[in-house]
N, C-alpha and C positions, 0 to 999 in steps of 0.2 A: 101490667102497666100500673100506674099510680092510682091510689084511692084518695079522694079528697075528704077531709073531715070537716073543717070549719074555715070559712073564708074571712079574711080581714084585709082591709086596704093597707097596702104598704106605703102608699104615697102616690102623688100624682106628679107627672112631669119629670121632676128631678129630685135630687136629694139622696138620702141613704136610709135604709131600713136598719133598725137596731138589732143587736144580737138576740133579743128576746122574741123577735118575730120569727114564726115558723112557716107561715103561708104568705107567699108574695104574689100579688096579682098584677098582671100587665094587660094592656090592650094595644093592638096594632091595627091601624086603619090608614088607608091611603099610602101604604109603604113606609109608615113611620110609627114609632112608639107614641101612643097618646096617653098612656097611664102607666105608672110604675116608677120605682127609684132608679137612679144611675148606678147605685151600688147596693149589694146585699152583703152585710158583714155578719158572720156567725162564728161561734166557737166550735172547735173540732168536736165531733160527736153529735152535733145538732141535727135533728130531723128537719129537712127543708122540703117544702112543697112550692113549686112554681106553677102558676096557672096563667095561660095566655089565651085571650079571645082574639080572633083574627077576622078580617073582612075578606080575606083571600086565602087560597090554599098555600100552605107553607109548612115548615117543620121547625119545632123548638129543639135546640141542641145545647147541652152543657158540656163544654170542652173539659178535658181532664177526668171527667167522670163517665164519658162516653154514654150519656143518656140522651135519648131523643124521643119525640112524640109528634105525630101529625097534628096539624091545626087547620081549621077551615071555617067558613061561615056556618054558624050553628053547631060547630064541633070544636070546642076549646081544647087546647093541648094542656096536659097535666103531667108533671113529673114529681115524684116523691123519692127521696133518697137520704141516706145519712151522709152528712158532710164530714167524712173521716180522713180526707187528704188535705193537709194544710197547703195554702198557696192562694194565688189569684187566678181565677178562671173566667174566660169569656162565656157568656150566655148569649146565644144568637138565634135569630130566625134565618134559615138558610137562604130564603129569597130576599128578605128585607134587610138583613145584616145584623150588626150588634144590637142587643136588647139591654143588657146590663152586665155588670161585673160581679162575680161572686168571690168574696174574700173570706177564706176560712183560716182562723187563727187560734 
């Protein structure tokens, strides 16, 4: 599974993280995203890490890359991968629904 190196806030609520951001943090509480950007935009070949803290059992999933990690209270989900496939991909929590959009260009 993924190893986390350094955490940085990608933003709260809405917005977009910039291409230079490599670690993207999210929080899910009460069935909704409470922290993190609407979109993550990176250049092809960028190492991306997504971390999610959850208040209920769920699973983080990145479509198109077929990456998944369990999430639960006290056990955040973390995925690290190289964004080497260009396109737009949904990042979701299986129980909660869409979390963000990953744009690789």
